[in-house]
N, C-alpha and C positions, 0 to 999 in steps of 0.2 A: 123320561129317562129312568132306566131301571138301575137302582142302587145295588151295591154289594150286599147290603142288609136284606133287600128284597129277594136277591138270588139265594142267600143263605137260608132265609126263612122258608122259601119255597122248597129248597132241597130238603130241609128238615121235615117239612110237611109230607113229602113223598116217603122219606125214611120212617116216619112215624107209623106207617102201615105195619111195620114189624112188631108194633106193640101187641098185635094179636097173638104173638108167640108167647106173651107174658100173661095177658089176662083176656077173658072172653070178650069178643066184639071190640077189642082194642084196635083192631085193624080199621074199623070204621070210626070209632069214637075219637081216637087221637087226631087223625087228619081233620075230622069234622070240627073239633074244638080249635085246633090251630088255624084252620081256614076261616072259621067264624070270627075269630078274634081280630084278624087283620085284613079281611076281604075288602073292607071299605077304604082302607089306607092305600092300597096299591092294586092296580088292574092286573099286574103281573102275578101277584100273590093269589088274587081271585081266580085267575085262569088255571094256575097250577093246583090250587086247592080243590077246585071243582073236578079237575081231572083225577086227582088222587081219590076223592070221595066216590066219584062215579065208577071208577075201576073197582074199588073195594065192594061197592053195592052190586056191581055186575058179577064179581066173584061170588058173592053170597047167593045171588039168584041162581047161578050156574051150579053152585054146590048143592043147593036145596033141590034143584031139578034132578041132579044126578043121584042124590040120595033117594028120591022117590023111584028112580029106575032100578037102583040096586036091590031093593027089597024083593020085588017079584023076580027079577033076574036071578038072584041068589036062590030063592026058593025053588024055582022051576028047573034050574040047571045044577042043582046039588052043590052049590058053592062055587062053581066055575065063574060065574059073574062077579063074585067078590074077589076072586084071585085076579081077574082081569082089571078090576078097578084099582086094586092095591098096586099092581105093576104099572098102572097108568098115573098113579098119584105122584110118584117120585119125579118123573120128567116134567109133569105140570108144575109141581112145587119149585123145581129148579128154574123153569121158565118164569114163573111169577117173581122169584127173587132177582133174576137177571133184568126183568122188565122194570121193577121198582128201582133197582140201582141205576139203570140206564136213565130213567126219568129224573132221578135225583142229580145225576151228573149233568144232564142237559139243563136242568133248572139252575144249577150252579154256574153254568157257562153262559147263562143268559139267553138260552134257546127254549123253545116251546116243545112239548112232547105230547104226542097222542098215543095213549095206551091202546093196544090191540084188543079187539073183541069187547069194546066197552059200549054200554048202553048209557045214553045221556039222560039220566034221571034229573040231574040239576043242570039247567041251561043258563 
């Protein structure tokens, strides 16, 4: 049986990803700490914590890969690649915010959520 406390904690774990807006790597560290603290107490918290951490790790990998592409693209196209990336960042950021909030709401409603484009680093 999933308790309301488990639902609330899982919801907070998802929302803790926004800690990355406050301090570097907070988007990974905060969910990782919250998940690690309670993963053995509840399977529900364990599943949601893994999902939040895996999503943030996936985003970091995608961001690093994109950064590696930006440098040569910007050099060889005289800045056009950088403009395209900047215009693409805004919709992606909005999508990330919506996905994290959706996961938090689902967790609070007692439902499971699968983040899109997530690599399962932690199984």
